[in-house]
C-alpha positions as CSV (number, residue, x, y, z in Angstrom):
1,M,-33.2,-77.3,26.5
2,K,-31.1,-75.8,29.0
3,K,-27.5,-74.0,28.2
4,K,-24.8,-75.0,29.7
5,Y,-23.2,-72.3,31.4
6,E,-19.0,-73.1,31.3
7,I,-18.0,-71.6,34.9
8,K,-14.6,-69.6,33.8
9,K,-12.3,-68.6,36.5
10,T,-12.2,-65.5,38.2
11,T,-9.5,-63.1,38.8
12,E,-9.5,-59.6,40.6
13,E,-9.1,-57.5,37.1
14,D,-12.1,-59.8,35.8
15,V,-14.4,-58.5,39.3
16,K,-12.5,-54.5,38.8
17,S,-13.1,-54.8,35.0
18,A,-17.1,-55.5,35.3
19,L,-17.3,-53.5,38.5
20,L,-16.3,-50.3,36.1
21,K,-18.0,-51.5,32.9
22,K,-21.2,-51.1,35.5
23,A,-19.6,-47.8,36.7
24,L,-18.9,-46.6,33.7
25,G,-22.6,-47.9,31.7
26,Y,-22.2,-50.1,28.5
27,V,-24.2,-51.2,25.7
28,A,-25.6,-54.7,25.2
29,E,-27.2,-56.9,22.5
30,E,-29.6,-59.3,23.5
31,V,-30.3,-61.7,20.0
32,V,-33.5,-63.5,20.2
33,E,-34.2,-65.9,17.4
34,E,-37.4,-68.5,16.8
35,Y,-37.1,-71.9,15.2
36,I,-39.7,-73.3,12.6
37,K,-39.1,-76.7,11.5
38,D,-39.1,-78.2,8.4
39,Q,-41.3,-81.1,7.7
40,D,-38.3,-83.9,8.1
41,D,-38.0,-82.0,12.1
42,N,-35.0,-80.0,11.1
43,L,-35.2,-77.1,12.4
44,I,-35.0,-73.3,10.7
45,L,-34.0,-69.8,11.7
46,N,-37.8,-67.7,10.9
47,K,-36.8,-65.3,12.6
48,R,-33.7,-63.1,14.2
49,K,-33.9,-60.3,16.8
50,V,-31.2,-57.9,17.6
51,T,-31.8,-55.3,20.3
52,S,-29.2,-53.2,21.9
53,K,-30.1,-51.5,25.6
54,V,-28.1,-49.2,26.7
55,V,-27.0,-50.0,30.5
56,P,-26.8,-46.6,32.8
57,A,-23.8,-45.8,34.6
58,D,-24.4,-47.0,38.1
59,I,-24.7,-44.0,41.9
60,P,-22.9,-47.0,43.8
61,A,-20.6,-49.0,41.7
62,V,-19.1,-45.3,40.9
63,K,-18.8,-45.1,44.4
64,V,-17.2,-48.4,45.0
65,V,-14.7,-47.7,42.4
66,L,-14.2,-44.0,43.4
67,D,-13.6,-45.3,46.8
68,L,-10.9,-48.0,45.1
69,I,-9.1,-45.3,43.4
70,K,-9.2,-43.4,47.2
71,D,-7.6,-46.5,48.1
72,D,-4.5,-46.6,46.1
73,D,-1.6,-44.8,46.9
74,F,0.2,-43.1,43.8
75,S,2.3,-41.4,46.1
76,S,4.5,-44.5,46.1
77,M,4.4,-45.4,41.9
78,S,7.3,-44.7,40.1
79,D,7.0,-42.3,37.7
80,E,6.5,-45.2,35.1
81,E,4.0,-46.8,36.6
82,L,2.1,-43.6,37.1
83,M,2.2,-42.7,33.3
84,Q,0.8,-46.2,33.2
85,E,-1.2,-45.8,35.0
86,K,-2.7,-42.2,33.3
87,D,-2.6,-43.8,30.3
88,R,-4.9,-47.1,31.0
89,L,-7.5,-44.1,33.2
90,L,-7.5,-42.3,29.0
91,E,-8.3,-45.5,27.1
92,L,-10.4,-45.9,29.9
93,L,-12.4,-43.0,29.4
94,N,-11.9,-43.4,25.4
95,N,-13.7,-46.3,25.7
96,Y,-17.0,-44.8,27.9
97,E,-17.3,-42.2,24.7
98,E,-17.1,-45.0,21.9
99,V,-19.9,-47.0,23.2
100,N,-22.2,-43.3,24.4
101,D,-21.2,-41.9,21.2
102,D,-22.8,-44.7,19.7
103,N,-26.0,-44.3,20.9
């Protein structure tokens, strides 16, 4: 039985987030389940295996992110906008460190 995938409207932020995730690396979980049929043809979970896979940082993605950062014009930002950007980048760094500390 094929799964139907829902098509999600992608925003620019979604694309940037995915690019950053690929640039920093991440941990992906894979779940494999095996079912058996009982006497009444009902499916019963027989085995379930959860594995974690470390996806390393992707160098081409890092280059793209760095190019995007260079293109940002920080000189036109207000002090408040700069502080928000600083906080956003620190949060990303903390999330990256947490993912890497778990492994």
